[in-house]
C-alpha positions in Angstrom: -5.7 -17.9 23.9 -8.7 -15.6 24.2 -12.2 -16.9 24.7 -15.4 -14.9 24.4 -18.9 -15.8 25.7 -20.5 -13.9 22.8 -19.3 -13.6 19.2 -16.7 -10.9 18.5 -18.6 -7.7 17.4 -16.1 -7.3 14.5 -17.4 -10.6 12.9 -19.7 -9.1 10.3 -22.3 -11.2 8.6 -22.0 -9.3 5.3 -19.7 -6.7 3.5 -22.5 -4.1 3.8 -22.5 -4.4 7.6 -18.7 -4.2 7.7 -18.8 -1.0 5.6 -21.3 0.5 8.1 -19.0 -0.3 11.1 -16.8 2.3 12.8 -13.4 2.8 11.0 -10.3 1.3 12.4 -8.2 3.7 14.5 -4.9 1.8 14.4 -3.0 0.2 11.4 -0.1 -2.3 11.5 2.6 -2.4 8.8 5.4 -5.0 8.5 8.9 -3.4 8.4 11.6 -5.6 6.8 15.2 -5.0 7.8 17.4 -5.3 4.7 20.5 -5.5 6.9 21.5 -8.0 9.6 19.0 -7.0 12.2 15.5 -8.3 13.0 12.3 -7.2 11.2 9.5 -5.4 12.9 5.9 -4.2 13.0 5.1 -0.4 12.8 2.0 0.9 14.5 0.3 3.8 12.7 -2.3 6.2 14.0 -5.4 5.8 11.7 -7.8 7.9 13.9 -8.8 11.0 11.9 -9.6 12.8 15.1 -6.2 12.2 16.6 -3.4 14.8 16.7 -0.9 12.2 15.6 -3.1 10.9 12.7 -1.1 9.4 9.8 2.1 9.0 11.9 4.0 6.1 13.4 3.2 6.0 17.1 5.0 2.8 18.1 6.9 -0.2 16.8 7.7 -3.8 17.7 10.9 -5.6 16.9 11.1 -9.4 16.4 13.5 -11.6 18.3 15.5 -13.0 15.4 17.3 -11.7 12.3 16.7 -13.0 8.8 13.0 -13.8 9.1 11.9 -11.7 6.1 8.4 -11.1 7.3 5.9 -10.9 4.4 2.1 -11.2 4.5 0.5 -11.3 7.9 -3.1 -11.6 9.2 -5.6 -11.9 12.0 -6.2 -15.1 14.0 -10.0 -14.8 13.6 -12.6 -13.0 11.4 -16.1 -13.4 10.1 -15.3 -16.9 8.7 -15.5 -18.1 12.4 -19.3 -17.8 11.9 -19.3 -20.4 9.1 -22.3 -22.8 9.8 -20.4 -26.1 9.3 -17.4 -25.2 11.5 -18.5 -22.3 13.7 -16.0 -20.9 16.2 -17.8 -17.8 17.6 -15.9 -17.9 20.9 -12.6 -16.8 19.3 -11.5 -13.1 19.4 -10.0 -11.0 16.6 -7.0 -10.1 18.7 -3.8 -11.8 17.5 -1.7 -11.2 14.4 0.2 -14.0 12.8 3.4 -12.8 11.1 5.2 -15.6 9.1 8.9 -15.3 8.1 9.1 -16.5 4.5 12.9 -17.0 4.8 13.2 -18.4 8.3 9.9 -20.4 8.4 9.3 -18.9 11.9 5.8 -17.5 12.8 5.3 -14.8 15.4 2.0 -14.6 17.3 1.5 -10.9 18.2 -1.1 -9.8 20.8 -2.7 -6.4 20.0 -4.5 -6.1 23.4 -5.0 -4.7 26.0 -3.3 -1.7 24.3 -3.7 -1.7 20.5 -0.8 0.8 20.2 1.6 -1.5 22.1 1.5 -5.0 20.5 3.7 -7.7 21.9 5.0 -11.1 20.9 3.3 -13.8 23.0 4.4 -16.9 21.2 6.8 -18.0 18.4 6.2 -21.0 16.3 9.6 -22.4 15.3 10.3 -23.9 11.9 10.9 -27.3 13.4 7.3 -27.5 14.6 6.0 -26.7 11.1 8.3 -29.2 9.5 7.6 -32.0 12.0 3.8 -31.6 12.2 3.0 -30.5 8.7 6.0 -31.3 6.5 6.1 -27.8 5.1 8.4 -24.7 5.3 8.5 -21.1 4.1 5.0 -20.0 5.3 3.6 -17.2 3.2 -0.1 -16.3 3.6 -2.3 -16.8 6.6 -6.1 -16.5 6.6 -8.5 -16.9 9.6 -10.6 -19.9 8.5 -13.8 -21.5 9.8 -12.1 -24.4 11.6 -8.6 -23.0 12.3 -6.0 -20.6 11.0 -4.9 -21.6 7.5 -1.3 -20.9 6.4 0.1 -21.5 2.9 3.7 -22.7 2.5 5.9 -22.6 -0.5 7.6 -26.0 -0.1 9.2 -28.7 2.0 11.9 -28.3 4.7 14.5 -29.3 2.0 13.4 -26.4 -0.2 11.7 -28.6 -2.8 8.0 -29.2 -3.3 5.2 -29.7 -2.9 4.0 -26.5 -1.3 0.6 -26.5 0.4 -1.4 -25.5 3.4 -1.3 -26.3 7.1 -3.6 -25.5 9.9 -2.9 -23.7 13.2 -5.3 -24.1 16.2 -7.5 -21.1 16.9 -6.9 -21.3 20.7 -3.5 -22.8 21.4 -1.7 -21.6 18.2 -0.2 -25.1 17.8 0.4 -26.5 14.4 -2.3 -29.2 13.8 -0.9 -30.6 10.6 -1.2 -30.6 6.8 -4.5 -29.5 5.4 -4.7 -31.5 2.2 -6.1 -35.1 2.2 -5.9 -35.5 -1.6 -3.7 -32.9 -3.4 -4.1 -34.4 -6.9 -1.6 -32.9 -9.3 -0.9 -29.7 -7.3 2.8 -29.2 -6.6 3.6 -25.4 -6.6 1.9 -23.1 -4.1 1.5 -19.5 -3.2 -1.8 -17.8 -2.3 -5.2 -19.2 -1.4 -8.7 -18.0 -0.6 -12.2 -19.4 -0.7 -15.9 -19.1 -1.5 -17.4 -20.4 1.8 -20.9 -20.4 0.3 -19.7 -22.7 -2.4 -17.5 -25.0 -0.2 -14.6 -24.1 -2.5 -11.0 -23.1 -2.0 -8.8 -21.5 -4.8 -5.0 -21.8 -4.7 -2.4 -20.2 -6.9 1.3 -20.9 -7.9 4.7 -19.3 -7.6 7.6 -21.7 -7.1 9.4 -23.9 -4.6 11.9 -22.2 -2.2 14.8 -23.4 -4.3 13.2 -21.7 -7.3 12.7 -18.3 -5.8 15.0 -17.6 -2.8 18.0 -16.5 -4.9 15.8 -14.4 -7.2 14.0 -15.3 -10.4 16.0 -18.0 -12.3 16.1 -17.0 -16.0 16.4 -20.6 -17.2 13.3 -21.7 -15.2 11.4 -18.6 -16.3 12.1 -18.8 -20.0 11.1 -22.5 -20.0 7.7 -21.6 -18.4 8.7 -23.4 -15.2 7.1 -21.1 -12.7 3.5 -21.3 -11.6 0.8 -20.9 -14.3 -2.2 -22.7 -12.8 -5.1 -22.2 -10.5 -6.3 -25.1 -8.3 -9.9 -25.7 -7.2 -10.5 -27.6 -4.0 -13.5 -29.0 -2.1 -13.0 -27.0 1.1 -14.8 -29.2 3.7 -13.5 -32.4 2.2 -9.9 -31.1 1.7 -9.6 -32.6 -1.7 -8.4 -31.4 -5.1 -11.1 -31.0 -7.7 -9.9 -29.2 -10.8 -6.9 -27.5 -12.5 -7.3 -24.3 -14.5 -4.2 -23.8 -16.6 -3.7 -20.2 -17.8 -0.9 -21.3 -20.2 2.8 -21.8 -19.6 3.6 -18.4 -21.0 1.7 -16.8 -18.1 4.3 -16.9 -15.4 3.8 -16.6 -11.7 0.1 -16.7 -10.9 0.0 -15.0 -7.6 -2.5 -12.9 -5.6 -6.1 -14.1 -5.3 -9.0 -11.8 -4.5 -12.5 -13.4 -4.4 -15.7 -11.3 -4.4 -16.6 -10.2 -0.9 -20.2 -10.8 -1.6 -20.7 -14.4 -0.3 -23.4 -15.1 -2.9 -21.0 -14.4 -5.8 -18.8 -17.1 -7.3 -16.0 -15.1 -9.0 -12.7 -13.5 -8.2 -9.5 -12.0 -9.6 -5.9 -13.3 -9.8 -2.8 -11.3 -10.9 -0.2 -12.8 -13.3 3.3 -11.3 -13.0 4.4 -11.5 -16.6 3.9 -13.1 -20.0 6.8 -14.7 -21.8 5.2 -13.5 -25.1 5.6 -9.8 -24.6 6.4 -9.1 -20.9 2.9 -7.9 -20.3 1.2 -8.5 -17.0 -2.4 -9.4 -16.6 -5.4 -10.0 -14.3 -7.7 -12.9 -14.9 -11.3 -13.5 -13.6 -12.3 -16.9 -12.4 -15.9 -17.9 -12.2 -18.3 -20.8 -11.7 -20.0 -21.8 -15.0 -22.5 -24.5 -14.3 -20.5 -27.1 -12.3 -17.2 -26.1 -13.7 -14.8 -23.3 -12.7 -13.3 -21.3 -15.5 -10.9 -18.3 -15.9 -10.3 -15.7 -18.6 -8.0 -12.7 -19.0 -9.9 -9.4 -18.3 -7.0 -6.9 -18.0 -3.7 -6.8 -19.9 -1.0 -4.2 -18.9 1.7 -3.8 -21.6 5.4 -3.5 -21.0 6.8 0.0 -21.2 9.4 0.7 -23.9 12.9 1.4 -22.6 16.5 1.9 -23.7 18.2 -1.5 -23.9 21.4 0.0 -22.5 19.5 0.7 -19.2 18.1 -2.9 -18.9 19.5 -6.1 -17.4 20.6 -8.8 -19.9 17.4 -10.8 -19.7 15.3 -7.8 -20.8 17.6 -6.2 -23.5 16.0 -8.2 -26.3 12.5 -7.0 -25.4 13.6 -3.3 -25.2 11.0 -2.8 -22.5 10.3 -2.9 -18.8 7.7 -5.4 -17.6 4.9 -4.1 -15.3 5.4 -7.1 -13.0 2.0 -7.2 -11.2 3.0 -8.0 -7.6 -0.3 -7.4 -5.8 -4.0 -6.7 -6.3 -6.8 -5.7 -4.0 -10.6 -5.6 -4.3 -12.6 -2.9 -2.5 -15.1 -4.2 0.1 -18.1 -3.3 -2.1 -16.5 -5.3 -5.0 -16.6 -2.2 -7.3 -12.9 -1.3 -7.6 -9.8 -3.4 -8.2 -6.4 -2.0 -7.4 -3.3 -3.3 -9.2 0.3 -2.7 -8.1 2.9 -2.8 -10.9 6.2 -3.3 -9.1 8.3 -3.2 -12.3 7.1 0.1 -13.6 5.9 1.7 -10.3 2.4 2.2 -11.6 -0.6 1.9 -9.3 -3.9 1.3 -11.2 -7.6 1.5 -10.4 -10.3 -0.4 -12.4 -14.0 -0.3 -12.1 -15.0 -4.0 -12.0 -18.7 -3.6 -11.4 -18.8 -5.9 -14.4 -16.0 -8.3 -13.5 -15.6 -9.5 -17.1 -15.3 -6.0 -18.5 -13.1 -3.8 -16.2 -12.8 -0.1 -17.0 -9.6 1.7 -16.1 -10.5 4.7 -13.9 -7.2 5.9 -12.4 -3.4 5.6 -12.4 -0.5 7.1 -10.5 3.2 6.4 -10.9 5.2 5.9 -7.6 8.6 5.1 -9.0 9.6 1.7 -10.3 
């Protein structure tokens, strides 16, 4: 929708250049309505020189109820400069906000006024189903040849889940990304190492497996995702499976190194059936083979069984339930969110295979 004659100045060629750039002055936060109304987008003032710094200055409300907005992202970024599929004419301007429940995607324009975003297009679930065969869009990333969006499953709520592509310019669904998916069936997050022509994907469950909450029968049988998948990014073909073990349930958020010359990254695992611990694993390229190993283990916290739901009474503990992780732009610190216990952890991962815990704060749980 927006075309530039010169590359967007926010497309940085390296993390170092990005860190030297002026800080953002506006932040956007998804707001989910737990009732019957529509979700929204909150606009926060991030300008340290502003009198309203740190406050909400505006909001946007979507047009439908029941979307359950989740992850969201930009239409374009530095990957548009990728040599084999360069798109330097696109502008980092639009936000894509998928509804994980409705399968609807909102295209939100943040210009001309960054504090007054507006919906300019809605991709309906029928378009995603008809053109890509997927539903329940989850994560979007601005890619070298289009906007990549992961989906948890098919329109019927079954699998397989996968990835589809949205056009940079028209925001029309182009179709399914995979040419050869191999054994991959479950889907969740994805990211890449552009310098190594490699995509990594993770696993959660199909819509039927997760939309009514975690199913104890599926969980205790090791039926949720426990694998990483390695793909040839330009050829769109599956190359390798890394199985973390069926006891490692729900292999979710992926965070590759920002340094494009480095071939490693981190993935969070929600829980272990062995002892309810959560963990973080590091994947890396070893010769011509991708491997992964556990580098952080977060134990469950002891608790009175009388205060626990039936599925946890026998463990007499509360699982950390790692729900998100994030890697600092300089690849030095990894941040880990433990949704179950309310703990937020910081690790020094200067050596990615020997993290050092450097901070912790409890925010509830």
